[in-house]
C-alpha positions in Angstrom: 0.0 0.0 0.0 1.5 3.4 -1.0 2.0 6.2 1.6 -1.2 8.2 0.2 -3.2 5.1 0.4 -2.2 4.4 3.9 -2.8 7.8 5.0 -6.3 7.9 3.4 -7.1 4.7 5.3 -6.2 6.3 8.6 -8.0 9.5 7.9 -11.1 7.2 7.3 -10.7 5.5 10.5 -10.4 8.8 12.3 -13.4 10.3 10.5 -15.6 7.2 11.4 -14.7 6.3 14.9 -17.5 3.6 15.5 -17.1 1.7 18.8 -13.4 2.5 19.3 -12.3 3.9 22.7 -10.2 7.2 23.2 -6.8 5.6 23.3 -7.4 4.0 20.0 -8.4 7.3 18.4 -5.3 9.1 20.1 -3.0 6.4 18.6 -4.6 6.9 15.2 -4.0 10.7 15.4 -0.3 10.0 16.3 0.1 7.7 13.5 -1.7 10.1 11.1 0.5 13.0 12.2 3.7 10.9 11.7 2.6 9.8 8.3 1.7 13.2 7.3 5.1 14.5 8.4 6.9 11.7 6.4 5.7 13.3 3.1 4.7 11.6 0.2 7.1 11.6 -2.8 10.5 13.0 -1.7 13.4 10.7 -0.6 14.9 13.3 1.7 13.0 16.1 3.4 13.9 18.5 6.5 11.3 20.7 8.0 12.2 23.1 11.0 9.7 22.6 14.1 9.4 23.8 17.6 9.0 20.8 20.2 5.6 21.1 21.9 7.3 19.4 24.8 10.3 21.6 25.4 9.6 24.7 23.1 13.2 24.1 21.6 13.8 24.4 17.8 14.1 20.8 16.2 14.3 19.4 12.9 12.1 16.7 11.4 14.2 14.7 9.0 12.8 12.1 6.7 14.9 9.9 4.6 13.6 6.9 2.7 10.4 6.9 4.7 12.2 7.1 8.1 11.4 10.0 10.4 13.9 11.3 12.8 14.0 14.3 14.9 17.4 16.2 15.6 18.4 19.2 17.6 19.9 21.8 15.4 23.2 20.9 17.0 22.9 17.2 16.0 21.9 18.2 12.5 24.8 20.5 12.0 27.1 17.7 13.2 25.5 15.3 10.8 25.8 17.7 8.0 29.6 18.1 8.6 30.0 14.3 8.7 28.2 14.1 5.4 30.1 16.9 3.7 33.4 15.2 4.8 32.4 11.8 3.7 31.3 13.3 0.3 34.8 14.9 -0.1 36.4 11.5 0.7 34.1 9.7 -1.8 35.1 12.1 -4.5 38.8 11.8 -3.8 38.7 8.1 -3.7 36.9 8.0 -7.1 39.7 10.3 -8.4 42.2 8.2 -7.1 40.6 5.0 -8.5 40.2 6.6 -12.0 43.8 7.8 -11.8 45.0 4.1 -10.9 43.1 2.6 -13.8 43.8 5.3 -16.5 47.2 6.7 -15.9 48.8 3.6 -14.1 47.0 1.0 -16.0 45.8 -1.3 -13.1 42.7 -3.4 -13.6 39.6 -2.5 -11.8 40.3 -5.3 -9.3 43.8 -4.3 -8.5 42.5 -0.5 -8.0 39.8 -1.8 -5.6 42.6 -3.6 -3.8 44.8 -0.7 -3.7 41.9 1.6 -2.5 41.4 -1.0 0.4 45.0 -0.8 1.4 44.8 3.1 1.2 41.7 3.3 3.4 43.6 1.0 6.0 46.6 3.3 5.8 44.6 6.3 6.2 42.6 4.9 9.1 45.8 3.9 10.8 47.5 7.3 10.6 45.1 10.1 9.4 47.7 12.8 10.0 49.8 11.2 7.3 47.5 12.5 4.8 47.3 16.3 6.0 48.5 18.8 3.7 51.8 20.1 4.6 51.9 23.4 6.2 53.7 26.4 4.4 57.4 26.3 5.2 57.2 22.7 6.4 59.8 20.4 4.9 58.4 18.1 2.3 
């Protein structure tokens, strides 16, 4: 059942309560609110909100149908992690292309070299830092 169909079914249950008790109605309202916040067609969505419980600013983050609430601080931290990982992914893709096109290694050998490079980087991340001006090379 698609998101819009699930949402319509819940709206129908809310509109026609029948013999349900109040706890059932409250649960349906909460589910309806969550499904509404999940959106319909977008894979990634961020909405700023104010927490009803605390009055603090929060973010509703929806990704692939999963809803999370983040503080602004957690959102900024997550954003930096994503930006750094994106830069690493681009650098690794560039290194892999270089190994295959300029050095002439096979895709399998390039993958093995990249794996070794990652291990090296993880063991000593400072070894990859850019040299400071005036530092010996």
